[in-house]
C-alpha positions in Angstrom: 0.0 0.0 0.0 1.1 3.6 -0.6 2.1 5.8 2.3 -0.5 6.3 5.0 -1.7 9.8 5.7 -1.8 11.2 9.2 -5.0 13.2 10.0 -5.6 15.3 13.0 -9.4 15.5 13.9 -10.8 18.1 16.2 -13.6 16.3 18.2 -13.9 12.7 19.2 -17.7 12.3 18.9 -18.7 12.8 15.3 -15.1 12.9 14.4 -14.7 9.2 15.3 -17.0 8.3 12.3 -14.6 9.9 9.8 -11.7 8.5 11.8 -13.0 5.0 11.6 -13.3 5.2 7.8 -9.8 6.5 7.5 -8.4 3.8 9.9 -10.1 1.1 7.9 -8.5 2.6 4.7 -5.1 2.2 6.3 -4.5 5.8 7.4 -3.6 7.1 10.9 -5.7 9.5 13.0 -5.2 11.6 16.1 -8.4 12.8 17.8 -8.3 16.1 19.8 -10.7 15.9 22.8 -11.1 16.4 26.5 -8.3 14.8 28.6 -10.6 12.1 30.1 -11.9 11.2 26.7 -8.4 10.9 25.4 -7.5 8.6 28.2 -10.5 6.3 27.5 -9.8 6.3 23.8 -6.1 5.6 24.2 -6.9 2.7 26.6 -9.9 1.2 24.8 -10.1 2.7 21.3 -13.4 3.8 19.7 -16.5 1.8 18.7 -18.6 2.9 15.8 -21.9 1.1 15.2 -23.6 1.4 11.8 -26.4 -0.2 9.9 -25.4 -2.2 6.8 -27.9 -2.9 4.0 -29.2 -6.5 4.1 -28.2 -7.2 7.7 -30.2 -7.1 10.9 -28.8 -5.0 13.8 -25.7 -2.9 13.7 -22.1 -3.7 12.7 -19.7 -2.6 15.4 -16.2 -1.4 14.2 -13.5 -1.5 17.0 -10.7 0.9 16.1 -8.2 -1.4 17.6 -8.8 -3.9 14.9 -8.3 -1.5 12.0 -5.1 -1.4 9.9 -4.5 2.3 10.7 -3.5 3.5 14.1 -5.7 5.7 16.4 -4.7 7.9 19.3 -6.2 10.8 21.2 -4.8 13.9 23.0 -5.8 17.1 24.7 -5.4 20.3 22.5 -2.2 21.4 24.3 -0.4 18.1 23.4 -0.6 18.4 19.6 1.5 20.0 16.9 -0.6 20.4 13.7 2.6 20.5 11.6 3.0 16.7 12.2 -0.1 16.0 10.1 -1.0 15.9 6.4 -4.6 16.9 6.9 -6.6 18.6 9.7 -10.4 17.8 10.0 -12.7 20.0 12.0 -15.5 17.9 13.6 -16.5 20.0 16.6 -19.5 22.3 16.7 -18.6 25.9 15.7 -19.0 27.5 19.2 -16.4 25.1 20.6 -13.5 26.5 18.6 -13.3 29.5 21.0 -12.8 27.2 24.0 -9.4 27.6 25.9 -6.9 25.3 24.3 -9.0 24.6 21.2 -8.7 28.2 20.1 -4.9 28.2 20.4 -4.6 24.9 18.5 -6.9 26.2 15.8 -4.6 29.3 15.5 -1.6 26.9 15.2 -3.4 25.0 12.4 -3.8 28.3 10.5 -0.1 29.1 11.0 1.0 25.6 10.0 -0.6 25.9 6.6 -1.6 22.2 6.8 -4.8 21.8 4.6 -7.9 21.8 6.6 -11.3 20.1 6.0 -14.3 21.1 8.0 -17.1 18.6 8.7 -19.2 21.2 10.5 -22.6 22.2 9.4 -21.5 25.8 9.9 -19.0 26.6 7.1 -15.8 28.2 8.5 -15.5 31.9 7.3 -12.4 31.1 5.2 -14.4 28.6 3.2 -17.1 31.2 2.4 -14.3 33.3 1.0 -14.0 30.6 -1.8 -17.5 31.3 -3.0 -17.3 33.9 -5.8 -19.0 37.2 -4.8 -19.6 36.3 -1.2 -18.0 38.6 1.4 -17.5 36.7 4.7 -17.3 40.0 6.5 -21.1 40.5 5.9 -22.1 37.4 7.9 -19.8 37.4 10.9 -22.7 38.1 13.2 -23.9 34.6 12.7 -20.7 33.1 14.2 -20.1 32.6 17.9 -16.6 34.1 17.6 -15.6 35.0 14.1 -12.1 36.0 15.3 -11.0 32.3 15.7 -11.0 32.0 11.8 -8.5 34.9 11.3 -5.2 33.8 9.8 -6.6 31.0 7.7 -5.7 31.0 3.9 -9.0 30.2 2.1 -7.1 28.1 -0.4 -6.2 25.7 2.4 -9.8 25.3 3.7 -12.4 23.0 2.3 -15.9 22.0 3.5 -17.2 18.4 3.7 -20.9 18.1 4.2 -21.6 16.1 7.4 -24.6 14.2 5.9 -24.3 11.0 7.9 -26.3 11.4 11.2 -24.8 9.9 14.3 -25.1 10.2 18.1 -23.5 9.0 21.3 -25.8 6.6 23.1 -26.4 8.5 26.4 -26.2 5.3 28.5 -22.8 4.3 27.2 -19.2 5.4 27.4 -18.1 8.4 25.4 -15.9 6.3 23.0 -19.1 4.8 21.4 -20.8 6.3 18.4 -24.0 5.1 16.7 -24.8 6.0 13.2 -28.5 6.7 12.5 -28.3 7.7 8.8 -25.4 6.1 7.0 -25.1 8.6 4.1 -21.8 9.9 2.5 -19.5 12.7 3.4 -19.4 15.1 0.5 -16.3 17.3 0.3 -15.4 20.1 -2.1 -11.9 19.9 -3.5 -9.1 22.1 -2.3 -7.8 24.9 -4.5 -4.6 23.0 -5.0 -4.4 19.8 -7.1 -1.9 18.3 -4.7 -4.2 18.6 -1.6 -7.2 17.5 -3.7 -5.2 14.4 -4.8 -4.8 13.5 -1.1 -8.6 13.6 -0.6 -9.2 11.5 -3.7 -6.7 8.9 -2.4 -8.6 8.8 0.9 -11.8 8.5 -1.1 -10.4 5.5 -3.1 -9.1 3.8 0.0 -12.4 4.1 1.9 -14.2 2.9 -1.3 -12.1 -0.2 -1.3 -12.8 -1.2 2.3 -14.4 -4.6 2.8 -15.0 -5.5 6.5 -15.1 -9.0 8.0 -17.9 -9.1 10.5 -17.0 -12.6 11.6 -19.8 -14.2 9.7 -19.1 -12.6 6.3 -17.4 -9.8 4.5 -19.5 -6.7 3.9 -19.2 -3.3 2.2 -19.7 -0.6 4.7 -21.8 2.5 4.1 -20.5 6.1 4.7 -18.0 6.9 1.9 -16.0 10.0 1.3 -17.0 11.7 -2.1 -14.8 14.5 -3.4 -16.4 17.0 -5.8 -15.0 19.8 -7.9 -17.8 22.3 -7.1 -17.5 24.4 -3.9 -21.3 24.4 -3.8 -21.9 20.6 -3.3 -21.5 20.8 0.6 -24.0 23.6 0.7 -26.8 21.2 -0.3 -26.9 20.4 3.4 -28.4 23.9 4.0 -31.7 22.8 2.5 -31.9 19.9 4.9 -30.9 21.9 8.0 -33.5 24.7 7.4 -36.2 22.2 6.5 -35.6 19.7 9.3 -32.9 20.4 11.9 -33.8 23.9 12.9 -37.5 23.4 12.5 -37.2 20.8 15.3 -37.1 23.9 17.6 -40.6 24.8 18.8 -41.6 27.5 21.4 -41.6 25.2 24.4 -40.0 21.9 23.2 -38.1 20.1 20.5 -39.7 17.7 18.0 -38.1 15.0 15.9 -36.6 15.8 12.4 -39.2 13.4 11.0 -42.1 15.4 12.5 -40.5 18.7 11.4 -40.4 17.5 7.8 -43.5 15.3 7.6 -46.1 17.1 9.7 -46.7 19.5 6.7 -44.9 18.1 3.7 -46.0 20.9 1.4 -44.6 23.5 3.7 -41.4 21.6 4.1 -41.0 21.3 0.3 -41.4 25.0 0.0 -38.7 25.8 2.6 -36.4 23.2 1.0 -36.9 24.7 -2.5 -36.4 28.2 -1.2 -33.0 27.4 0.3 -32.1 25.5 -2.9 -33.0 28.7 -4.9 -30.7 30.7 -2.6 -27.8 28.3 -3.2 -28.4 28.6 -7.0 -28.3 32.4 -6.5 -24.9 32.0 -4.9 -23.8 30.0 -7.9 -24.7 26.4 -7.3 -25.8 24.2 -10.2 -28.9 22.0 -9.9 -26.7 18.9 -10.0 -24.9 20.2 -6.9 -28.1 19.7 -5.0 -30.2 16.9 -3.4 -33.8 16.4 -4.6 -36.4 17.1 -1.8 -37.9 13.6 -2.3 -34.6 11.9 -1.4 -34.3 14.0 1.8 -37.9 13.5 2.8 -37.5 9.8 2.5 -34.3 9.9 4.7 -36.0 12.1 7.2 -38.6 9.3 7.9 -35.9 7.5 9.8 -34.8 10.5 11.9 -36.9 10.0 15.0 -34.9 12.2 17.3 -34.7 16.0 17.5 -31.6 17.5 15.8 -28.5 18.0 17.9 -29.0 21.8 17.6 -32.5 21.5 19.1 -31.4 19.1 21.8 -28.6 21.5 22.7 -31.0 24.4 22.9 -33.3 22.6 25.2 -30.4 21.4 27.4 -29.6 25.1 28.0 -26.8 25.8 25.5 -25.8 29.5 25.3 -24.5 29.1 21.8 -25.2 26.7 18.8 -24.2 26.7 15.2 -26.4 29.3 13.4 -26.8 28.1 9.8 -30.3 29.4 10.1 -29.0 32.9 10.7 -26.4 32.5 7.9 -29.0 31.4 5.3 -31.4 34.3 6.3 -28.6 36.8 6.1 -27.3 35.6 2.7 -30.8 35.5 1.3 -31.5 39.1 2.3 -28.3 40.1 0.3 -30.0 38.5 -2.7 -33.4 40.1 -2.1 -34.9 36.9 -0.8 -37.1 36.4 2.3 -39.0 33.5 3.8 -41.6 33.8 6.6 -40.9 30.3 7.7 -37.2 30.8 7.9 -37.7 34.2 9.7 -40.0 32.4 12.3 -37.4 29.6 12.7 -34.6 32.1 13.3 -36.8 34.0 15.8 -37.5 30.8 17.8 -33.8 30.0 18.0 -32.9 33.6 19.0 -35.6 33.5 21.7 -34.4 30.1 23.1 -30.7 31.3 23.1 -31.7 34.5 24.9 -33.6 32.5 27.6 -30.6 30.1 28.0 -28.1 33.0 28.4 -30.4 34.8 30.8 -30.7 31.6 32.9 -26.9 31.1 32.9 -26.1 34.7 33.9 
C-alpha cells in the first residue's frame, strides 16, 4: 500500500466516524478531545456502530482492529505541523474554548490543509464562494475571530450528511450511526491537496469488512467534488428539518418537522435551494427534496441543535442565521425561515439569561 496519511481530527464524537473510515482505509488518526476522553480512547479505542444494508442489527467497528492507528490527546499536546490533513468535527461554538482556540490558530499558521465537517462553514471557506464577502455574515458566528489567519485556499468543507449520536447510557468512546449517508467534500484549490482527498476516497471505497460471519461493504463513503457548492446542499436539509425541530416550548423530531406538513417543508427546501443557486450552485450540486424527505422518515430524534438548545446551551451553530442573512443580500425572504430564526434567537436568549 502507498504511504499512510496522518490526519488530526478536532472532536472525538462525530469525528470518530470519519476517523474509523480513514483507519479502515489504512491511514492514521489523532483525535483532539477532553483529557478524560483521550485517556479512555487511548486505553480502549473507539467503537462505531452502523447499519449495513441487508443485515439485521448494527455492525460494530472496533478501532483497535483497523489497519490504521488511532490515538487521542488534549489540545495542548498536539502540533498540527505533524499532520497531512486537519479535520474540524467539533460544533462551531467550541472553537473558542481555551486550548482549542490556540490549537486552531496553530493550524492556520502551520498551513496544513484543513477540511471542515461542521454544518456551519468556516468563514475562510465562504471566501472561496465567488461574490460572497465573509465580513457580511460574521454576526452569525459565535466568535468569528477564531478564523482569522486562515488561507481560504487551504480550507475546504465536507458536508456532514451522515447522522450519528453517542448513546447516552454508554461510554463516550461509542458512536452510533442513525443515517449512513456519505461525506461530500469540495476539492481544495490545489491539485496536490485534492489528490490526497481523492486517495482517501479511493481507500475508503475499497474497504471490505469481515464481521466474523461474512465480508461486507460498509456505508458512509467520502466523495470529493470539484464544485465548492456541493457541501451547501446540506443547508436545505438543515433549514427544513434540523432547525424546525425547535418549537416554542419543546423540541420535535426531524421526521415530525419535515412530515407534519410536507408541502410547507418542500417550499422551505426549494427556497433554500434557490438561494444556493443564486450564490452560484448548479442544480446537479443539490439533493432532490424527495430523497431528503425519505431519509427524514428515519430521523426520529430531535436534531443535535434542538437538543442542545433545550439542554440550556448558550450558543449553537447558526446556519439558520447564515441562510437568512445571505438570502437578504439577494433580495430573498421566507416567513418560515424568519420564524425559525426568531424561535432559535428566543431560546438562546432565555438560556443566556438563565446562565447569567
